[in-house]
N, C-alpha and C positions, 0 to 999 in steps of 0.2 A: 504493500500500500504506500509505503514511504517512497519506493522507486517511482511509482506512478505519479506521485505528487511532484517529485523532482523533475520528471520528464515534462509534465504539464507546465511547471514554472519556467523551464528552459525554453519551451516552445513559445510561451507568452512573451518572454524577454526578447526572443529573436523577432517576433512579429512587431513588437514596439519599435525595435531598432530599424527594421525595414521600413515601417510606415513613416518614420521620421526622415527617411532619405528620399521619399517619393513626393514629387510636387503634385498637388491636387489639380484636376482638370478645370480649366476655365470654360464655363458654358455660356455662350453668347445668346441672350434671349432676343429673338427677332422683334423689331419695332413694328408693332401692330396698330400704331396711331392712325386713326382714320381721318379723312378730310373730305369735305363736300366739294372742294374745288376739283374740277377735272384735271387729271394728271397729264403732264406733257409727255409726248412720245419721245422715247429715248432714240437719239439719232445714231444709227449704226456707224461704226468707224469706216471711213471711206477707204476703199481698197486702192493700193498703189499698182495693181497689176492689170489695169484695163488696157487692152490692145485696140485702139480705135480702128485700125485697118481691118482687123478680124471682125470687130463688132459691126461695122458697116458693110461688110462684104455682101450680105444678103439677109432678108428677114427670116427669122426662125419660125414665125407663125403669122398667118394672114387671115382676115375675115372680110368678106365682101358685103357691103351694105347697099350698093348701087346709088346711094346718095352720100353727101359729105358727112364725115365724122367730125362734128363741130366741137367735141370735147373729149378729152381722155383723162383718166385718173388711175393711179396705181398704188398699191401698198408699198411700204418701204423696201420690202424684199423682192418686189416684182412678181410675186406669186398670184396676185389678184389684179387684173387689169380691166378697166371699164372703158368702153367706147360708146359715144352718144351721138345719135342722129335725131332728127325731129320725131320720128315715129318708131325708132328702134333703139334698144339699148342692149349691148352684149357685154358679158363679164366673163373673161377667161380665168379659170381657176386651175390649180394643179391637176385636177382630174376630169373636169368637164367644162362645158360652155353654158352659162346661165342666161335666161331671159330672151334668147334669140327669137323665140316664137311669139313673144308678147308684142302687142301693138299699142302704142301710146297716141293720144290725141295730139299733144304738142310737148314732148319731153324737152326740157331746157337745162337740166342739170343732172349729172350722175357723179356720185362721190364714193370712194372706197376709203375706209378707215386705214390709218397708217399700219396697224397691226393685221389688217386683212379680215377682221372678224365681222365687219358690218358693211352693208351697201345701202346707199340712199339714192332714190331717183325722184326727181321733181317734175311735175307736169302742170305747167301754168300756175294754178292756185292751190295745189295739194302736193304732198310728197309721201312716199312709202319707204319704210325701213325694213330691210331684209337681213337675215343672217347669211353667212358666207356659203350656205348650202342652198340658198334660194328661197328659204322659208320666209313668208311675210310676217313681220312682227306687229305692224300696225299701219294704218293710213291716217294722215293728219291733214285736215283742210284748213287753209289759212284764210281763204275768202277773197284773195286778190293775187295778182301776179307775184311770183317769187323771183327775185332778181339774183339771189345767191344763196348757197347753202355751204356749211362746213360740217363735216362729220368727224367727231372725236373718237378716240380709241374706246372710250366707255360706251359708245353707242348713242351719245347725246348728239342731237342735230340742232344746229343754230341756223335759223333762216332769216333773211332780210328781204323786204319787198315794198309793195306799193302803198298799203293801207295799214291802219292800226290792227294789231301791234306791228310796227314796222320792223322790229327785231325781237326775236324770242328764242328760247331754248326749250327743247322737248326731250324728255328722257326716253328710255327704251320701252316704256309702257304706254307712250303716247300722251303723257301728262306734261303740261307746261310747268317749267321750273322757274322761269322769270321772263319778263317782257320789258321792252323799252320803247318809249316814244319821245321824240325830241321836243314836243310841245307845239309844233306847227303842223296843222292838219294836212297841208298839201305836201309835206316833205316825204320823200321816198328814200329808202336805203338802196343805193345803187350797188354797193360792194362793201366787203369788209374782210379783214384778214386777222388771224390770231398769231400772237408771238409763239415761237417754238416751245417756250417754257410753259405755255398755256395760261399765263397770268393776265395778259392784256389783249385788247382788240383795237384795231384802227378801222374806223367806219367812215365811209364817204357817202354823203347825202346829196340829193338833187338840188338843194339850195346853196351849193358852193361852200359847204362847210365840211370839215373833217373833225371827227370826235375820237378822243383817246379814252378808252373805257376799260373797266375791270371785266373779268370773264363772267361775272354774275350780273352784267347789265347796268352797272353803276357808272355814270358819266364822271370822268376826272377833269377833262377840259375839252374845249373845242376852239377851232380857229376858222376864220374865213380865208379862202384862197382866191386867187385872181380870176378864176374862170370855172367853167364846168369841169367836174372831176372825171378824168379819163381812166385813171388807174391809181392804185395805192399799194404800198408794200411796207412790211414791218419786219425787222430783223428778229432772229430767234430769241434774243435777250430783251427785246422790246425797247432798246436804246436808240435805234435808228429808224426813223419814220420818213417815208418818201411819198409824195403826192404829185401825180402828173395831171396838169390841167390842159384844157383844149386850146390854150394859147401857146402850147408847146413849151411850157415851163415846168421844170422839176423843182419842187419845194422840199427842203430837208428840215425836219424838226427833231429835237431830242425828246425824251420821254416826259419832260416837264413842260413841253409846249413852246420852248425857246426855238426860234428859227436859226438854223445853222447857216443856210445859204439858199439861194434860188438861182437857177440857171435856165436861160431861155435858149432853146435849140434853134438852129437855122433851117430845120426841115420839119414838115408836119409829122408829129409823133403820136402814136395811139396806145402804146403799151410799154411798160417797163418790167424787167425781171431783176432780182437782186440775189447776191450770194447770201447764204443763211446768216452769216455774221454781219451783213449789211455793209461790207467794205467796198462792194462793187455794184454798179447799176448798169444794166444793159438796156438799150432802147430799140424800139421797133418803129420804123417810118411807114407811112401809108400815103400813097398818091391818090388822095380823095378826089381831087379835081381831074385826075387822069390827064395831066398835061405832059407833053413830051420833054419839057425842060426840067421835070422834077428830079431832084437829087435824092437817091435812095441811100441815105447816110445812116449807118448803124454806129452808135457811140458806146464805148465802155468808159464809164465815169468812175472815179474814186470817191470815197465817202466825204471828201472835202470839196467836191464839185469839179475838180480838175479832170480833164480828158486824158485817159490813159492811151486810148487809140480811137481812130475812126476808120470805118470801112465804107468805101463807096461801092455799093452793090449795083449790078447792071439792070435789075428789074425788081418787081414787087417782092418784098420780104414776107415769107409765110409764117414761120415760127422762130422764136428765140428762146434761149435758156442758159443758165449757169449751173454747174454741178454744185453740190452742197459744200465742197471744199474749195470752190472757185478754181479748180484745176482745169476744167473744161468749159468752153463756151460753144454753143451750137447756134447756127443761123441757117435758115433755108431761104432760097429764092427760086421761084419757078419750080423746076423738077429736081433741083440739087439741094441736098442736105449736107452740111459741112460741120465738122468738129475741129475746133481750134484749141490751142493752149491759151493761157491767160495773157500771153504777149501778143496774141493775134496771129500766130503762125498756124497754117492749116495742117492738120494731122491726118485727116481722112475725109472721104466724102461718099455719098451714095446718090446715084442718079435714078430717079423714079421711073420704073417701067410703066408704059402706057396702060397696061392691064390693071395697075393699082391706082390709077388716077392721074390728074393733070398737075396737081400741086399739093403741098402740105398745108394743113389748116389748124392742126392741134398737136400738142406735144406734152409728154411727161417723161421723167426718168427716175430710176431708183436712187437711193441715197448714196450707193457706192458707184453709180454711173455705169454699172455693168449691163443694165437692161434699159432699153428705150421703147417707148410706145408712141407711134406717130399716126395721127388721123389724116387722111387725104380726102379728096373729093369723092371717093367711092370705096375706101378700104380702111381697115385698121391693120397696121403693120407693127410687129414686135421684133426687136433686134436684141440678141443676147439670150 
């Protein structure tokens, strides 16, 4: 019995010594703090292995609509791609093609969430939300023309349009979360954009005002600009705000409403695109009067308003774009789609075959620039 006691004492002593030499595990408790604010989409790291020549060698997927694809949108990874014509919407998924057999009265917007989980389609005064398998979640009637929609990763749809409420957010059950009206009954929301961090919105209205707002519809400030608003852009962090007006002037504001600069261009300009960080602004000219003397000038501006370069194109410009990391710039004219580096050097091009249409009219690309979606006068083309 004494031997057993001694053995037990020895074992206990050894266990105490061993336990004193071992560090305890640190267990990290996950942060489960919830927030009602829609979360920003994480931007994927931009790949450094894009081969522009290989990318533009030929489309990897095509869809014929017989009429122009006036809008395209795609998920960040390029697995879900939407093409929009007036009475048709097609969504390419990894396994099938959705909605190709549906007929719309007058479809005007199609959006894919950045994560690819949701699809929203607007037709004049109502929109529908679908899951990525094509199942309809709800139909929401606004009661007036919808001018723009944004679809968040959470499935929340923000729409802006003609009448009250001119801007509101709808959750995945079809319930209104918030609404905003500027206080002038005749005002229309023409366009709006969200910052990449999801915190703020830049809103352009029909009474020549631009509003900087929180993502729950609270107005922070507004400014009058010199003419009708043609286009607006906001950087990912919400610090750079750009407004293009119909007098061909680009206005630059900071997030507090201070005007950084304004620059009047010497050619009729109808669209701007920016890099995600707001450091570069690309412009699209348009020969509205169809004059022979028109100069098809595309500018790349820096965030201080200085011109980095200008390209004199030979004919009408179709689409423009800048990759998320500002490594690539794309411009199309007539049947030719070209990819440039930031210095304006041409890297590769694609000439549109007549069976796919006569020119490019819409464009989107993935965050890593490895996949492109191009709408033409009669087709949706996917590269990569």
